[in-house]
Backbone as CSV, one residue per row, in Angstrom:
resi,resn,N_x,N_y,N_z,CA_x,CA_y,CA_z,C_x,C_y,C_z
1,MET,-13.102,0.848,-6.534,-12.507,2.130,-6.310,-12.446,2.334,-4.799
2,PHE,-11.296,2.756,-4.315,-11.089,2.940,-2.887,-11.038,4.422,-2.559
3,GLY,-11.492,4.775,-1.368,-11.440,6.158,-0.914,-10.021,6.564,-0.561
4,PRO,-9.784,7.859,-0.381,-8.425,8.345,-0.133,-7.904,8.075,1.275
5,ASP,-8.790,7.844,2.235,-8.357,7.655,3.615,-8.293,6.168,3.931
6,SER,-7.091,5.629,3.996,-6.927,4.188,4.204,-7.255,3.758,5.627
7,PHE,-7.368,4.712,6.554,-7.635,4.369,7.947,-9.073,4.664,8.359
8,ALA,-9.902,5.160,7.445,-11.298,5.489,7.762,-12.136,4.217,7.841
9,PHE,-13.097,4.232,8.755,-14.032,3.122,8.848,-15.396,3.690,9.188
10,PRO,-16.455,3.323,8.551,-16.497,2.357,7.457,-15.901,2.936,6.180
11,ARG,-15.364,2.069,5.373,-14.740,2.494,4.121,-15.774,3.005,3.145
12,GLN,-15.329,3.905,2.269,-16.181,4.408,1.195,-15.636,3.850,-0.107
13,GLU,-16.159,2.713,-0.520,-15.665,2.028,-1.707,-16.802,1.785,-2.681
14,SER,-16.461,1.643,-3.958,-17.440,1.330,-4.997,-16.970,0.100,-5.747
15,VAL,-17.914,-0.758,-6.121,-17.570,-1.958,-6.877,-18.699,-2.264,-7.855
16,ILE,-18.316,-2.807,-8.998,-19.292,-3.284,-9.977,-18.949,-4.747,-10.238
17,PRO,-19.545,-5.673,-9.475,-19.186,-7.082,-9.627,-19.852,-7.720,-10.845
18,ASP,-19.082,-8.479,-11.581,-19.596,-9.291,-12.690,-20.429,-8.515,-13.704
19,ALA,-20.070,-7.276,-13.962,-20.821,-6.487,-14.938,-19.947,-5.360,-15.463
20,GLU,-20.359,-4.811,-16.577,-19.690,-3.626,-17.082,-20.421,-2.411,-16.551
21,GLY,-19.695,-1.360,-16.304,-20.333,-0.150,-15.820,-19.306,0.866,-15.385
22,ILE,-19.775,1.865,-14.711,-18.908,2.939,-14.244,-19.110,3.096,-12.742
23,ALA,-18.010,3.125,-12.010,-18.053,3.415,-10.577,-17.434,4.789,-10.388
24,GLY,-18.032,5.588,-9.553,-17.515,6.936,-9.347,-17.603,7.346,-7.897
25,ALA,-16.821,8.350,-7.552,-16.834,8.888,-6.197,-16.446,10.355,-6.260
26,THR,-17.024,11.138,-5.381,-16.660,12.545,-5.272,-15.558,12.656,-4.233
27,VAL,-14.466,13.325,-4.591,-13.333,13.472,-3.688,-13.037,14.957,-3.519
28,ASP,-13.029,15.413,-2.277,-12.710,16.805,-1.966,-11.195,16.962,-1.946
29,THR,-10.646,17.772,-2.833,-9.198,17.956,-2.905,-8.755,19.320,-2.391
30,THR,-9.662,20.060,-1.739,-9.278,21.379,-1.227,-8.232,21.215,-0.131
31,ASN,-7.457,22.257,0.068,-6.354,22.218,1.008,-6.279,23.563,1.723
32,LEU,-5.915,23.570,2.994,-5.708,24.830,3.694,-4.452,25.498,3.160
33,ASP,-4.348,26.789,3.335,-3.196,27.542,2.821,-2.031,27.441,3.801
34,THR,-1.391,26.271,3.825,-0.236,26.031,4.692,0.872,25.408,3.856
35,PRO,2.106,25.443,4.336,3.197,24.829,3.563,3.105,23.306,3.482
36,TYR,2.314,22.692,4.366,2.200,21.240,4.395,0.793,20.821,3.997
37,PRO,0.644,19.682,3.332,-0.688,19.208,2.936,-1.565,18.928,4.160
38,THR,-2.787,19.419,4.122,-3.714,19.193,5.233,-4.860,18.274,4.840
39,ASN,-5.068,18.062,3.567,-6.152,17.213,3.098,-5.630,15.787,2.948
40,ILE,-6.410,14.818,3.390,-5.987,13.405,3.325,-5.645,12.979,1.905
41,VAL,-6.322,13.579,0.931,-6.064,13.237,-0.468,-4.671,13.690,-0.883
42,ARG,-4.224,14.799,-0.372,-2.915,15.349,-0.747,-1.781,14.855,0.141
43,ARG,-2.095,14.333,1.331,-1.049,13.884,2.249,-0.390,12.596,1.804
44,LYS,-1.150,11.686,1.239,-0.635,10.406,0.745,0.108,9.640,1.847
45,ASP,-0.623,9.316,2.903,-0.027,8.644,4.063,0.708,7.360,3.708
46,LEU,0.141,6.537,2.837,0.779,5.258,2.517,2.058,5.445,1.717
47,VAL,2.156,6.514,0.936,3.374,6.763,0.160,4.538,7.074,1.097
48,VAL,4.293,7.860,2.138,5.382,8.205,3.052,5.783,7.032,3.937
49,MET,4.970,5.980,3.997,5.325,4.799,4.782,6.136,3.783,3.980
50,ARG,6.363,4.061,2.705,7.159,3.127,1.894,8.574,3.023,2.439
51,GLN,9.131,1.854,2.316,10.505,1.636,2.736,11.271,1.058,1.550
52,PRO,11.749,1.943,0.663,12.356,1.463,-0.575,13.622,0.633,-0.391
53,HIS,14.242,0.679,0.778,15.423,-0.160,0.973,15.054,-1.643,0.950
54,HIS,13.773,-1.974,1.068,13.329,-3.365,0.968,13.095,-3.797,-0.479
55,TYR,12.998,-2.881,-1.409,12.613,-3.210,-2.782,13.621,-4.125,-3.475
56,GLN,14.897,-3.810,-3.403,15.911,-4.593,-4.113,15.930,-6.052,-3.664
57,PRO,15.936,-6.343,-2.354,15.888,-7.750,-1.942,14.625,-8.469,-2.423
58,LEU,13.498,-7.769,-2.473,12.262,-8.390,-2.952,12.353,-8.727,-4.433
59,VAL,12.933,-7.831,-5.214,13.073,-8.074,-6.648,14.019,-9.249,-6.886
60,LYS,15.136,-9.292,-6.168,16.090,-10.398,-6.319,15.449,-11.726,-5.912
61,TRP,14.652,-11.717,-4.834,14.006,-12.938,-4.366,13.003,-13.436,-5.398
62,HIS,12.276,-12.525,-6.030,11.253,-12.912,-7.000,11.868,-13.465,-8.288
63,GLN,13.049,-13.020,-8.647,13.687,-13.490,-9.886,14.221,-14.865,-9.642
C-alpha cells in the first residue's frame, strides 16, 4: 500500500511479504474550504500529469 504523496520522502508504505494479512494506513482527507483541492489526497498530482495523447500509440505498439 502506497501513501498519497508520491514525492514525500521517506515514503509511508505498508507491505506483507510472503504471508496473508491486512495492511492498513490512516489517511487524512480533510480539505480547506477553497474552490481548489488543498489536500494531497484530493489533488491527485499524478493524474494531472497524464498525457493521454500518448495512449493510442502505446496500445497500437503493444498489439
